[in-house]
TORNU-277952 format. One record per residue: residue in one letter; residue number from 1; x, y, z of N, C-alpha, C in turn; chain. Coordinates in steps of 0.1 Angstrom, whole numbers, m for minus. Layout:
BEGIN
a; NUM; X; Y; Z; X; Y; Z; X; Y; Z; A;
...
// end
This chain:
BEGIN
m; 1; m231; 323; m121; m228; 311; m110; m216; 315; m106; A;
g; 2; m215; 313; m90; m203; 320; m83; m194; 306; m85; A;
e; 3; m181; 310; m86; m167; 301; m87; m168; 292; m74; A;
r; 4; m164; 278; m76; m165; 269; m70; m147; 264; m63; A;
e; 5; m148; 268; m49; m137; 266; m47; m129; 247; m47; A;
g; 6; m122; 248; m50; m117; 234; m54; m114; 227; m38; A;
n; 7; m104; 215; m39; m102; 208; m27; m88; 216; m19; A;
r; 8; m96; 225; m10; m85; 235; m4; m72; 224; 8; A;
r; 9; m66; 225; 11; m59; 221; 22; m55; 233; 32; A;
y; 10; m57; 223; 45; m54; 235; 53; m46; 230; 63; A;
d; 11; m34; 239; 72; m24; 235; 77; m31; 229; 94; A;
y; 12; m23; 223; 103; m24; 215; 113; m30; 232; 124; A;
e; 13; m19; 240; 121; m25; 253; 131; m41; 256; 124; A;
t; 14; m41; 258; 116; m55; 261; 108; m63; 255; 117; A;
k; 15; m64; 247; 112; m76; 232; 118; m79; 236; 135; A;
l; 16; m64; 235; 140; m67; 235; 154; m73; 243; 158; A;
a; 17; m71; 259; 157; m76; 271; 163; m91; 274; 152; A;
a; 18; m92; 268; 143; m109; 268; 141; m118; 258; 149; A;
v; 19; m111; 244; 150; m117; 241; 160; m118; 242; 177; A;
r; 20; m108; 246; 182; m109; 249; 192; m118; 264; 195; A;
d; 21; m118; 270; 187; m129; 282; 182; m141; 280; 185; A;
h; 22; m145; 265; 180; m160; 265; 180; m160; 257; 188; A;
v; 23; m156; 244; 191; m157; 235; 201; m153; 243; 218; A;
e; 24; m147; 249; 218; m135; 255; 235; m147; 263; 232; A;
h; 25; m146; 279; 226; m152; 292; 224; m162; 295; 224; A;
g; 26; m168; 282; 216; m187; 286; 217; m193; 297; 202; A;
l; 27; m180; 298; 198; m180; 308; 183; m191; 293; 173; A;
t; 28; m200; 300; 165; m208; 290; 161; m200; 285; 144; A;
k; 29; m202; 279; 138; m198; 269; 127; m200; 282; 119; A;
a; 30; m204; 289; 113; m203; 300; 104; m197; 310; 105; A;
e; 31; m193; 314; 120; m185; 326; 121; m171; 319; 119; A;
v; 32; m170; 306; 123; m154; 298; 125; m152; 298; 112; A;
m; 33; m163; 296; 100; m156; 293; 86; m157; 311; 82; A;
e; 34; m161; 314; 85; m160; 332; 77; m144; 336; 83; A;
k; 35; m145; 332; 99; m131; 338; 104; m119; 334; 99; A;
y; 36; m119; 315; 94; m107; 312; 90; m108; 307; 73; A;
r; 37; m118; 308; 65; m123; 311; 54; m124; 297; 46; A;
i; 38; m129; 288; 59; m134; 276; 50; m142; 272; 45; A;
a; 39; m142; 268; 34; m152; 263; 21; m169; 261; 22; A;
g; 40; m162; 251; 32; m183; 246; 37; m180; 237; 52; A;
p; 41; m189; 238; 58; m192; 232; 69; m183; 215; 66; A;
t; 42; m187; 213; 62; m180; 193; 61; m168; 195; 66; A;
p; 43; m157; 201; 62; m144; 200; 72; m141; 204; 82; A;
l; 44; m150; 215; 85; m152; 219; 99; m156; 208; 110; A;
e; 45; m168; 206; 105; m179; 189; 113; m169; 178; 117; A;
r; 46; m159; 173; 101; m151; 163; 102; m137; 167; 110; A;
w; 47; m130; 180; 113; m122; 179; 123; m127; 180; 137; A;
c; 48; m139; 188; 140; m143; 186; 151; m149; 173; 158; A;
r; 49; m150; 164; 151; m153; 148; 150; m141; 146; 155; A;
e; 50; m130; 145; 147; m115; 137; 147; m110; 145; 163; A;
y; 51; m109; 159; 160; m104; 168; 178; m110; 154; 186; A;
r; 52; m124; 156; 190; m131; 153; 199; m125; 134; 203; A;
s; 53; m124; 127; 197; m124; 114; 193; m105; 110; 198; A;
g; 54; m96; 120; 187; m82; 115; 194; m74; 126; 196; A;
g; 55; m80; 140; 202; m77; 151; 207; m68; 159; 193; A;
p; 56; m58; 167; 196; m53; 179; 185; m45; 169; 177; A;
d; 57; m36; 157; 185; m33; 149; 176; m38; 145; 163; A;
a; 58; m48; 144; 164; m60; 132; 152; m61; 148; 141; A;
l; 59; m58; 163; 142; m56; 171; 133; m44; 170; 123; A;
r; 60; m35; 164; 130; m21; 164; 122; m23; 155; 104; A;
p; 61; m12; 162; 98; m15; 152; 83; m11; 135; 83; A;
k; 62; m22; 130; 79; m16; 113; 79; m4; 111; 70; A;
p; 63; 2; 105; 66; 15; 97; 63; 7; 94; 50; A;
k; 64; 10; 94; 31; 6; 93; 19; 17; 83; 18; A;
g; 65; 10; 76; 11; 19; 65; 2; 17; 49; 11; A;
r; 66; 24; 40; 4; 24; 25; 16; 35; 28; 24; A;
p; 67; 28; 17; 35; 40; 19; 43; 50; 11; 40; A;
k; 68; 60; 19; 44; 77; 9; 44; 76; 1; 52; A;
g; 69; 80; m17; 45; 81; m27; 52; 92; m28; 53; A;
a; 70; 97; m40; 65; 107; m43; 71; 113; m46; 63; A;
k; 71; 129; m44; 62; 139; m51; 51; 139; m66; 51; A;
s; 72; 139; m71; 44; 142; m88; 45; 160; m90; 48; A;
k; 73; 164; m99; 54; 173; m105; 57; 182; m110; 42; A;
p; 74; 192; m108; 44; 201; m110; 30; 198; m129; 36; A;
r; 75; 197; m138; 22; 198; m149; 25; 214; m156; 26; A;
p; 76; 213; m162; 40; 230; m166; 39; 234; m174; 27; A;
a; 77; 247; m174; 22; 251; m184; 15; 250; m199; 13; A;
p; 78; 243; m204; 2; 241; m219; 5; 256; m228; 8; A;
t; 79; 253; m238; 15; 263; m245; 16; 268; m254; 5; A;
r; 80; 281; m262; 5; 282; m271; m7; 274; m284; m8; A;
e; 81; 274; m286; 4; 258; m296; 3; 244; m290; 1; A;
q; 82; 239; m283; 2; 230; m273; m3; 229; m273; m21; A;
l; 83; 242; m267; m19; 248; m264; m43; 245; m278; m45; A;
l; 84; 248; m292; m40; 252; m304; m43; 239; m312; m48; A;
e; 85; 230; m306; m37; 216; m311; m37; 210; m305; m49; A;
e; 86; 211; m291; m46; 201; m285; m59; 204; m289; m75; A;
e; 87; 220; m294; m75; 223; m299; m87; 219; m313; m91; A;
n; 88; 220; m314; m84; 209; m334; m83; 200; m333; m87; A;
a; 89; 189; m324; m81; 177; m327; m84; 177; m322; m98; A;
y; 90; 185; m310; m105; 184; m303; m117; 186; m316; m125; A;
l; 91; 199; m320; m121; 199; m337; m130; 190; m348; m129; A;
k; 92; 181; m352; m120; 177; m364; m119; 163; m357; m132; A;
a; 93; 161; m344; m129; 148; m337; m136; 155; m337; m150; A;
r; 94; 162; m335; m156; 170; m338; m172; 165; m348; m177; A;
v; 95; 173; m359; m167; 174; m378; m172; 159; m379; m172; A;
a; 96; 150; m377; m166; 140; m381; m166; 131; m371; m181; A;
y; 97; 135; m359; m179; 129; m354; m194; 136; m365; m205; A;
l; 98; 147; m365; m205; 158; m373; m224; 149; m386; m219; A;
e; 99; 147; m391; m208; 142; m406; m211; 130; m406; m216; A;
k; 100; 119; m395; m215; 104; m393; m217; 106; m391; m232; A;
v; 101; 119; m386; m237; 123; m382; m254; 128; m393; m258; A;
d; 102; 133; m399; m256; 141; m414; m260; 125; m422; m259; A;
a; 103; 120; m422; m253; 109; m433; m252; 97; m425; m265; A;
l; 104; 96; m414; m263; 84; m412; m272; 95; m414; m283; A;
l; 105; 102; m414; m289; 112; m415; m304; 112; m428; m305; A;
a; 106; 110; m440; m298; 114; m453; m297; 98; m459; m304; A;
w; 107; 91; m449; m296; 75; m454; m298; 72; m452; m308; A;
r; 108; 75; m439; m319; 71; m433; m330; 77; m443; m341; A;
s; 109; 93; m444; m336; 98; m456; m350; 89; m467; m350; A;
a; 110; 85; m473; m336; 76; m485; m333; 66; m488; m343; A;
t; 111; 60; m474; m341; 44; m475; m347; 43; m468; m363; A;
g; 112; 56; m461; m368; 60; m458; m383; 51; m443; m379; A;
t; 113; 50; m440; m369; 41; m424; m370; 57; m413; m371; A;
e; 114; 52; m404; m383; 62; m391; m383; 57; m384; m385; A;
r; 115; 61; m372; m376; 51; m357; m379; 58; m350; m390; A;
// end
């Protein structure tokens, strides 16, 4: 059995030269594949399709990875009023919680249930 070549990478210049030889100079796929040592017809066909639809720049390598997003703006420092509102909301929640605990304890002592 012959050895199979893995996923070969071709640089931009090789892709462009191969596509131009096939599209503009009329070389057959087999001739282009032999000249540029392209493993199979699929990459050449894809390059020709991309070249016809997007021109030479379509053959350039695509950026890898996740695109970088815009940096978020730092939050402005909270005003004194905002800090007081946050503290007030926290204290109201704490009072409500303690009132529920107190009501639960009163209910338990009134009914005589203990855990």
